[in-house]
N, C-alpha and C positions, 0 to 999 in steps of 0.2 A: 914267760907268759904272765899274764896279769892275775891278781889274786882271785877274782871272781870267774875267770875264764874257764870254759868247759872244753874248748879246743876241738880241732879236727873237723867234724861235720859242720856244714855251714848252711845258713838260710839266707835267701835274698828275695826282696820284693821285686816283682817285675811290673813295669808300668807300660800301659798301652794308651794310644791316643783314641779318644772317643770319636768315632767316625759318623755316628748318627746324631740327629739333633737332640738337645736336652732342653726341656721346658725352661723358659726364662726364670720362673720362680725358683727353679732348682739349679740355675746356672752357678757354677763355682769354679774356682781355680785351685791348682795344687800348690801347696806350700810345704817346704821341707826344712827341718831344723836338726842340728846335731850338736851334741855336747858330751864330753867325757863324764862318766858316772860309774861307780862300782867297778873301777878298774877296766872298763871297756868303753866303747862308744855307743851311746844311746841315740836313737833317731826318732823323730816325730814327723809324721806326714799328716797333713790336714787338707781336706777339700772343703772349701767354704766360699760363699759369696760375701761374707762380712768384710768390713774394713781391715786392711792389712795390719794396722797398729793393734787392733783388738785380737787378731789371730796371733800375732807375735807375743802379746802379753799373756795369752792363754798358754802358749808353748813355754814361755819363761816360767810361769807358775808351775807347770807340770815338771819341768827340770828341777826347780827348787824343791819340789816334793821328793823327787828321786834322790837328791843329795841329802835331804833330811833323813830318808830311810837308810841310806848308806851309813850315816852317822849313828844310826841305831843298831843295825845288823852286822856291820863289818867286824870281824875278829882280828883285823889288821890295824885298825885305828885304836890307839891306846885309850882314848877317852870315850869310845863308843859304849852304848848301853850294854851290848853283848859282852864286850871285852871286860868291862867293869864287873859284870855278873860272873864271868869266867874266873875272876880273881877274888870273888867274895868268899867269906868264911863258910865252910860247909855246915849245913844244918841251920843256917840263919836265913830266914825269909827276906827277900829283897823286893822292894816295890818295882813293878814293871809297867812300862808305858802301855797305852791302849794298842799301839801298833805291834808291840812285841807279843802281847797277849793274843791279839788277832792272828798273828802268824803262827804262834804256838798252837792255837786251836786248829788252824788249817793243817798244820804239821801232824797233829795227833790223828786227824782223820786219814791223812795220807799214809801215816805209819800203819794204821789199822788196815787200810785198803791194800797195802802191799805186803801184808804179813810181816811187817817189821823191817823190810828191805830198805825203805826210806827212813832214816833216823838222824835228825839234826843234833842229837846228843852224843855224836861220835867225834866231837872235837878233839878229844885226847888222841884218837887214832889219826885224824887228819893232820894234827900238829906234828905227830911223830913221823908221819909219812913225808911231810915237807923236809924234815931234817934228813930222812933217808935219801930222798931224791937229790938233795944238795951234796951229801957225802958220798953217795954211790955205794953205800954199805947197808946191808939189811940190819935191822935192830937186833940186839941180843934177845934171846928167848924170854928172859925175865922182864926186860923193858917192854917188850911187846905184850906180854901177859898183863902187866900193870895197866897199860893203856886200854886193853880190852876190858879189864875189870872195871875201869872207871867210865866206860862208855855204855850208852843205852838209855832208852826212854825211861826205864825203871829207876834211873839215877836222878830223876827230876821229880819235884813235887810242885804242882801247879795249882794255885788257888784262883780260879777264874772270877769268883765273886769278889774277893778282896784285891784282885790284881797283884798277886804276889807270887814269887818264884823262888824255889830253894834248891840248892845243890845238895845231894845226899851223899856225895863222895868228894873227897878233897881234889881228885884229879878230873872231875867231870867238867866238860867244856861244851858249849854250844857252837855249832858251825852251820850256818844257813847258806853255804855256798851252792847248794843244789836247789834252792828255792827262792832266795832273796831277789834275784833279778826278775824272776817271773812275777813275784808279788809286787815289786816296784812298778813293773810295766802295767799290771792291772790297776794299781792305784793312780798312776799317771793318766791312763786312759779314762778312768772314772772321773778324774779332775776335768779332763777335756769335755766329757759328756755333760757334766754338770754345768759347764760354761757354755753349753749349746753347740758343741762341736762333736756331732755323733759320727761323722764320716772321718775317722782318724785311725792311725795305727801307731804303736810304740814298738820299736825294734831295740832289743837289748842283747847284743851278742847273738847267741843261739836261740833266743826267745822272741816271739812276736805276738803282741796282743792286738787284736783287730776289731774295729768297730763296724758300723754299717758299710756296705759295699760302696765303692766309688761310683760317681755318676755314670750311668750307662753300662754298668758291669754287674755280673751276677755275684761277684765277690772279689776279694783281694787275691792276686795271683802270686804264689810263693814257690820258689824253686828250692828243692832239697838236694844238696850236694854232699854225699857221704865222704867224698875224698877231699873236701875243702873247696875254697873259692876258685882254685885254678882248674877244677875239673868240671866237666859238663854235668848238668843236673840228672839225677837218677829218676826224678819225678817232679812234676809241676802240679800243684794243687790249687784249688780256688775255694776260699772260705770267707765267711764274714761273721761278726759277732761271736768270735771264738778265739782260740789261741793255738799256736803251734810252737813246739820246742824241740830242739835236737840235743843229743849228747853222744859222745863217742871217744874212743881212745886211739885215734888215728895218728895224732902228732905229739901229744903230751905223754911221752913214754921215756923211761930210763932203763937201760940194760944193766943188770946186775947178775953176775955169775952165769952169763949166757941166757938169762931169761929176760923178756921185755915186760916191764911192769907199767901199768897205766896210772894216771892221776886219780882215777875213780877207785875208791876203796871198797873191797869186799869185806863186809863187817864180820864174816865168819873167820877169815884168815887174819884180818887186821892189816893186810897188805894191798897194794894196788892190783887190779885185775891183770891177769896174764893172757886172757882170751880177747882177741880183737873183735869188738862189736861197735856198731853205731845204731842209733835209734832216732826216730822222729815220732812225736806224739801230738795228736790233735785232742783238745779238751775244751770244756766251756770256759775255763780261766787259765791264764798263763801261770798262776801259782801252781795249779794242778799239773799242767803239761810239763813244766820245768822239772818238778820232782819225779813225775812218772817216767820221763825220758831217762833220767839217771838210773832209776830203779830197774827199768827194762834192760839197760846195758848190763846190770849186775845179774839179773835173773835169766837173761837170754830168752830162748824160745818159750820156756815155761811162763815167762811174764806175760806173753800174749793172752794166756788164759785169764790173767788178772784184768788186762785191758778189756777183753771181751765181756767181762762181768760188770764193768763200770758203765754207768749211763753216759751217753754222748761222748764217749772216748774212743779214739781209734789210734792205731800205731803201725809203723813200718819198721821192721828190724833187719839190719844188715848183719849177717852172721859171720863166723870165722872165715877169713879169706874172701870177704864180701865183695872185693873188687872184681872177682871173677864169678860171682854167683848172683842169682836173682834174690831180691829181698823177700822176707816173709811178712805178710800183712794180716792185720786183724780183719774180722768179718766185714766191716763196713767201710774200710779205708778207701776202697776203689771208688766209692761214690763221690769222693772229693777230688779225684784226679781230673785235671782240666781236659775238657774235650776241645780239640782244635776247632776254631770258627771257620 
């Protein structure tokens, strides 16, 4: 699987032909563009009546922004800003780009909203878990304890005014794998909006950022497939000017000592989750839906209480053995389920 991949549960946009007339001033055609980014395939869909070269240029600019953000946030790229920070001397403040400060600010709010379940300062644990998955052997107790000791938001010092960031422990590492794709999708959609393309969407693996509804429709139609692309959708929703993200541990698992461990890390144990869950989250931004989907997989049914307390946020949770069970929904999720025409 790819570095940024969240695996398992899948999203797909469903497209329908507009069968009733659309005013000439609003007449538009659908354009689709795809390009690899952040270890997955990003997709852009634009509805517009503008000249095709102008549309293609806007899509190219959005993809360029996505690649720029990958160069900042990836902890796989040796020269990325995050990777350089992860190897910086502890206790020594490092200058941070405006993009990194912006994502850290959003991450802090999400860390607080989820009671610390979402924590991008867990890079020491995620790095150790990558080694564990490759070797097929659980880490020694002292090695795991060291990684846990180095992890956590309290191991960072962030100076928003000065734009500086400090590691407070020699082993502390940032890992934005649970939020960077969503943030990139938001920024790319913003780029299109600023260019005059408001009817657009950005797909980034299990994350979709959606602009205004396509012509003649109430919203974008999104199929949620907890078992992956090969399975029929468990739910079809219709939304606009919002985002939807999925997370789950259906496919990316490793069996060690008779137990199946997920790629999603439980910060309390420092190991991959052993409970099979999948989640879909609707939120005002893809930055939020991306992080909340992972947090909900970790917290399980208790996490729906968090979702219900957040404004304009809804979720669907597929619980253990979810292939044979009905999902659990937040209070307002049903309002987004598509009604057949």
